Every structure is written in structure tokens, then in C-alpha cells.
FISE-350630 format. One record per residue (C-alpha): residue number from 1; residue in one letter; x, y, z. Coordinates in steps of 0.05 Angstrom, whole numbers. Each point is the difference from the previous one (the first is absolute). Layout:
<sites>
SITE    i  aa       u       v       w
SITE  NUM   A       X       Y       Z
...
</sites>
This chain:
<sites>
SITE    i  aa       u       v       w
SITE    1   M   -1137    -332     -20
SITE    2   H     -21       5     -80
SITE    3   L     -22      74       6
SITE    4   L      62      20      32
SITE    5   F      46     -38     -49
SITE    6   V     -33      42     -47
SITE    7   I       7      66      30
SITE    8   Q      87      -9       7
SITE    9   R      -7     -24     -84
SITE   10   I     -35      68      -1
SITE   11   M      46      44      39
SITE   12   C      57     -31     -33
SITE   13   T     -20      -1     -59
SITE   14   F     -16      83      16
SITE   15   A      61      14      32
SITE   16   L      44     -22     -67
SITE   17   E     -42      41     -37
SITE   18   M      17      53      38
SITE   19   K      75     -14      -3
SITE   20   K     -10      -3     -74
SITE   21   I     -27      67      -1
SITE   22   I      41      33      51
SITE   23   V      75     -21     -50
SITE   24   K     -41      19     -67
SITE   25   I      -8      64      43
SITE   26   Q      81       4      10
SITE   27   I       4     -16     -67
SITE   28   F     -35      53     -25
SITE   29   A      28      38      52
SITE   30   A      75      -6     -17
SITE   31   I     -16       6     -80
SITE   32   V     -34      73      12
SITE   33   L      63      16      51
SITE   34   L      45     -17     -53
SITE   35   A     -37      31     -66
SITE   36   S      -6      61      56
SITE   37   C      80      -3      15
SITE   38   R      20      -6     -77
SITE   39   S     -49      61     -27
SITE   40   E      30      43      60
SITE   41   F      77     -30     -23
SITE   42   N     -16      13     -72
SITE   43   A     -28      65      24
SITE   44   V      62      20      31
SITE   45   Y      47     -21     -55
SITE   46   K     -37      44     -51
SITE   47   S       9      50      40
SITE   48   S      47      60     -16
SITE   49   D       9      16      68
SITE   50   Y      72     -23      18
SITE   51   D      -3      14      71
SITE   52   Y     -72     -31      10
SITE   53   R      39     -67     -38
SITE   54   Y      60       5      43
SITE   55   E     -40       3      53
SITE   56   Y     -51     -50     -13
SITE   57   A      70     -54     -19
SITE   58   K      30      12      66
SITE   59   E     -59     -23      30
SITE   60   Q     -17     -60     -43
SITE   61   F      71     -19      15
SITE   62   A      -6      15      80
SITE   63   R     -67     -49      -5
SITE   64   G      42     -56     -35
SITE   65   K     -28      12     -74
SITE   66   Y      66      -6     -33
SITE   67   D     -36     -15     -67
SITE   68   Q     -32      62      -4
SITE   69   A      57      43      37
SITE   70   S      52     -26     -58
SITE   71   L     -47      24     -60
SITE   72   L     -19      73      23
SITE   73   L      78      12      38
SITE   74   G      30     -32     -67
SITE   75   D     -30      47     -39
SITE   76   M      11      59      39
SITE   77   L      67     -16       0
SITE   78   S      17      53     -48
SITE   79   Y     -37      61      34
SITE   80   T      24     -12      65
SITE   81   K      70      -3     -28
SITE   82   G      39      61      33
SITE   83   K     -51      17      57
SITE   84   E       1      -2      70
SITE   85   N     -38     -77     -13
SITE   86   G      37     -17     -66
SITE   87   E      52     -44      48
SITE   88   E     -67     -36      54
SITE   89   C     -35     -11     -69
SITE   90   M      53     -37     -28
SITE   91   F      19     -34      66
SITE   92   L     -80     -24      14
SITE   93   Y       1     -21     -85
SITE   94   G      57     -54      11
SITE   95   M     -42     -19      66
SITE   96   S     -60     -15     -24
SITE   97   A      30     -46     -52
SITE   98   F      35     -32      53
SITE   99   H     -60     -11      43
SITE  100   G     -39     -18     -69
SITE  101   K      69     -58      -8
SITE  102   D      16      29     -67
SITE  103   Y      66      -8      29
SITE  104   E      44      18     -64
SITE  105   S     -40      75      -6
SITE  106   A      11      13      70
SITE  107   A      73     -11       3
SITE  108   E      10      41     -75
SITE  109   V     -39      57      34
SITE  110   L      28      -8      76
SITE  111   K      73       3     -39
SITE  112   K     -18      59     -45
SITE  113   Y     -17      34      72
SITE  114   Y      53      -8      49
SITE  115   T      43      19     -72
SITE  116   S     -43      57     -11
SITE  117   Y       0      23      74
SITE  118   P      76     -38      30
SITE  119   S     -24      38      69
SITE  120   G     -83       2      -3
SITE  121   K     -36     -10      58
SITE  122   F     -26     -74     -35
SITE  123   A      63     -21      -5
SITE  124   E      20     -40      52
SITE  125   E     -62     -39     -26
SITE  126   A      14       3     -65
SITE  127   Y      65     -24      -1
SITE  128   Y     -28     -66      47
SITE  129   Y     -56     -19     -39
SITE  130   T      28      -6     -58
SITE  131   G      42     -56      33
SITE  132   E     -71     -26      18
SITE  133   C     -28       8     -67
SITE  134   L      53     -40     -34
SITE  135   Y      14     -46      61
SITE  136   L     -75     -20     -17
SITE  137   S      14     -12     -75
SITE  138   S      61     -46      13
SITE  139   P     -26     -61     -33
SITE  140   E       7     -74      17
SITE  141   V      67     -21      21
SITE  142   R      14     -41     -72
SITE  143   L     -20      53     -43
SITE  144   D      51      63     -21
SITE  145   Q      14      42      55
SITE  146   S      15      54     -24
SITE  147   T     -55      39      36
SITE  148   T      25     -28      69
SITE  149   Y      73      26     -12
SITE  150   Q     -37      75     -13
SITE  151   A     -41     -11      61
SITE  152   M      56      -9      45
SITE  153   K      39      63     -34
SITE  154   A     -62      35      19
SITE  155   Y       1     -23      77
SITE  156   Q      73      12       2
SITE  157   D     -13      65     -30
SITE  158   F     -45      24      51
SITE  159   M      40     -23      68
SITE  160   D      60      38     -36
SITE  161   I     -38      63      -6
SITE  162   F     -46     -11      60
SITE  163   P      30     -35      53
SITE  164   Y     -42      15      55
SITE  165   S     -52     -17     -30
SITE  166   D     -59     -32      34
SITE  167   Y      -9     -41     -64
SITE  168   K      66     -26       8
SITE  169   P      -9     -58      33
SITE  170   Q     -51     -23     -41
SITE  171   A      40      19     -58
SITE  172   E      50     -42      30
SITE  173   K     -38     -64      13
SITE  174   K     -15       6     -80
SITE  175   L      57       5     -19
SITE  176   Y      23     -66      31
SITE  177   E     -65     -39     -32
SITE  178   L      28      38     -68
SITE  179   Q      74     -33      14
SITE  180   D     -28     -67      27
SITE  181   K     -42      -5     -65
SITE  182   L      57       9     -47
SITE  183   V      47     -48      38
SITE  184   E     -55     -49     -10
SITE  185   K       8      11     -66
SITE  186   E      75      -9      -1
SITE  187   L     -16     -73      35
SITE  188   I     -44     -17     -55
SITE  189   N      42       9     -51
SITE  190   A      57     -31      30
SITE  191   R     -53     -62      16
SITE  192   L     -17       1     -75
SITE  193   Y      80       0     -18
SITE  194   Y       8     -57      45
SITE  195   N     -58     -33     -30
SITE  196   L      13       9     -67
SITE  197   G      65     -39      17
SITE  198   T      51     -18     -63
SITE  199   Y     -51      26     -47
SITE  200   F      35      51     -48
SITE  201   G     -57      28     -35
SITE  202   N       6      56      29
SITE  203   C      60      14      14
SITE  204   A      51      47     -40
SITE  205   G      64     -36     -27
SITE  206   S      12     -78      -1
SITE  207   S      45      -5      66
SITE  208   G     -67      46      30
SITE  209   N     -31     -43      69
SITE  210   N     -66       4      36
SITE  211   Y      39     -20      55
SITE  212   E      46      59       1
SITE  213   A     -64      42     -16
SITE  214   C     -35     -14      66
SITE  215   I      65       8      36
SITE  216   V      22      67     -20
SITE  217   T     -79      25       3
SITE  218   A      -4     -34      74
SITE  219   Q      69      39      23
SITE  220   N     -13      63     -34
SITE  221   A     -76      -3      42
SITE  222   L      44     -14      67
SITE  223   K      44      66     -18
SITE  224   D     -51      39     -15
SITE  225   Y     -48     -24      59
SITE  226   P      38     -19      59
SITE  227   F     -46     -10      48
SITE  228   S     -45     -31     -38
SITE  229   S     -52     -47      29
SITE  230   L      10     -48     -53
SITE  231   R      69      -6       2
SITE  232   E      14     -63      21
SITE  233   Q     -40     -27     -53
SITE  234   F      50      36     -46
SITE  235   S      59     -37      29
SITE  236   A     -32     -59     -14
SITE  237   L     -11      10     -65
SITE  238   I      72      22     -16
SITE  239   M      20     -63      36
SITE  240   N     -42     -52     -41
SITE  241   S      25      42     -65
SITE  242   K      71      -5      19
SITE  243   Y     -11     -70       9
SITE  244   K     -40     -13     -66
SITE  245   L      51      47     -25
SITE  246   A      68     -44      13
SITE  247   L     -44     -71     -22
SITE  248   H     -19      36     -67
SITE  249   S      70      29     -14
SITE  250   V      49     -28     -50
SITE  251   R      50     -40      40
SITE  252   D      60      48       5
SITE  253   K     -41      44      26
SITE  254   Q     -31     -44      53
SITE  255   A      44      -6      58
SITE  256   D       5      80       9
SITE  257   R     -72      -7       0
SITE  258   F     -17     -55      41
SITE  259   Q      51      39      55
SITE  260   D     -43      65     -11
SITE  261   A     -59     -38      14
SITE  262   L      20     -32      62
SITE  263   D      29      68      30
SITE  264   E     -70      27     -12
SITE  265   C     -33     -59      42
SITE  266   Y      32      16      55
SITE  267   G      -9      74       3
SITE  268   F     -67     -28      -8
SITE  269   L       4     -37      52
SITE  270   N      29      46      49
SITE  271   E     -41      59     -16
SITE  272   Y     -72     -41      -1
SITE  273   P      18     -66      41
SITE  274   E     -75     -12      25
SITE  275   S     -27       8     -70
SITE  276   A     -47     -56     -33
SITE  277   D      60       6     -63
SITE  278   A      55     -15      56
SITE  279   P      -6     -82     -15
SITE  280   Q       5      17     -79
SITE  281   A      62      46      16
SITE  282   E      25     -54      37
SITE  283   K     -14     -49     -47
SITE  284   L      35      39     -52
SITE  285   I      56       6      39
SITE  286   E      18     -73      -8
SITE  287   K     -11      -1     -78
SITE  288   C      47      59      -4
SITE  289   K      51     -34      40
SITE  290   K       6     -65     -44
SITE  291   H       0      36     -63
SITE  292   V      60      50      19
SITE  293   S      29     -72      25
SITE  294   G     -14     -28     -61
SITE  295   E     -44     -54      34
SITE  296   L     -65      24     -38
SITE  297   V      11       1     -65
SITE  298   D     -70      -6     -28
SITE  299   D     -69      30      35
SITE  300   Q     -63      -1     -43
SITE  301   E     -33      35      62
</sites>
């Protein structure tokens, strides 16, 4: 038994050493291959045979070697300009940047492509992928959304020019996603105003009020995006803000504002009778009625 154990240990050790040797061979082979590829690319890059360089660039693009393709194609834009392959070169250069995740450069090149070749054979894809570049560059919802607006415009331009494109369903889907992001940002802004409440530091003029800003922001969002899935949340903010606004108003404005808040509460219940905010609406209705009738003069809610 002891001898068998020793043999097993020897075999295990031998197998482990063989695995290490195989790994080292694989690493060495990869290094040699990489060096060979670099040597080949450098030779092509320095070559004065532009036709060969261009064909090699296309081959690298087809193989997914987008960094190498981009370097070669970008260097050949001036050479191919005005030639038969100039249009293709510019498009492939833009798509190399896209696949290499350099979306800013890709969008710039693809825009230049369809501006230079509005009826080009790659125009449809150039328009679509310009939208894709901007879509993928669209920032987190709390940040500035200028790029989001640009992406939406790019997708809309694409669908207007190519209404029957196979890419249209994808463009529409992403256009709605971008729109939802803008709606979410407006909801965040409206909530911020509501939470700031009676703090006047960020309002212009002594009569400014964050509850008014919340109401305006939410109402504008509902007007701009009437079919948003966040509609109920905007409506709840408007309802609560109108009550708070009335509560913190001067005496001569309170009656009208409490009546406005009362109407808003009824409207909310009528539109969203099963809402989680329905009990809050009913609670505010009772308070508004008492304020309007003069039964409730002071409410420290």
C-alpha cells in the first residue's frame, strides 16, 4: 500500500509539472505569435503599396482587429479621397472606431460619411450607427442629457430618411429608452424641488417657491410625455405640492389654492383610484375642505 501511495504521488507530481510545461509553451507560442503579428502589421503600415495596405486593413476589420484596421484606414483617408474606394474607406474607418468603443470619434466620422455621401451605399448604416454611438454615450440619468437629446434626434432623422429600414424597430426601441431616461430625470428634478420645500435659496426672487417649481416641472413633463409610465408619480407630486403650496401661502391666497389642491386630489382619485397614494389623496381632500370652509386654520403638517 505504501509503494502504491508513493507511485501515485510521483504520477501526480509528474502530471502537475507537465501542465506547467504546457502552459509555458502556450505562453511562449502566444508571445511569438503576437510578435509576429506586430512585425507583420508594422511592415504593412510602413509599406508604400497603398492598395495592399487597404486590403490588409479590410482583412483586419473582418477579423475583428479594429484597432489595427482603424490605424490603417484613418491613415488612408486622404489617399482614397475621390477614388472608388474612398466611400468604403471612410465608412469602415467609422465602424472600426465604433467597434473599438471610441463612440465620439465614430459618430464624427459616420456623420462626415453621410454628409459627404448622402446617397452612398452605406448611408443607411451610417445614419443608424451614428444614433447608436450617441445612445451608447448617453450618460447616467442624473447628469447632463445633451448627448441623449442628440441620440434621439439621430434616431429620428434615421427613421425619417429610411422609414422602411430593417434597423427601424431597434431605433424605435432605443428612442423610447432614451425618452424614458429624460422623463426619469424630470421626475428626479420635480422630487428635488418638492423635498426642498420652503427653502428659497435656489429660487429667483423673493416670491419664488420650490413647490411651485415642482408643480411646473411635473406638469411640463406630463405635457411633453403624456404616455409615460411615470405619469402617476408626477400626478402625485403635483397633488401634494399644491396642498403644500396652499399651506405655506399668505392668507389672501390660501382659499383659492386650497380649492385648487382639492380639485387636484379629486382628479387624482378619478384617474388613479387604485393608487398607493389614494389614501393620501383622501386625507388631503378632508383637510382642504376644512381649510376652504375655515374650519381648519392652522396645519403644521
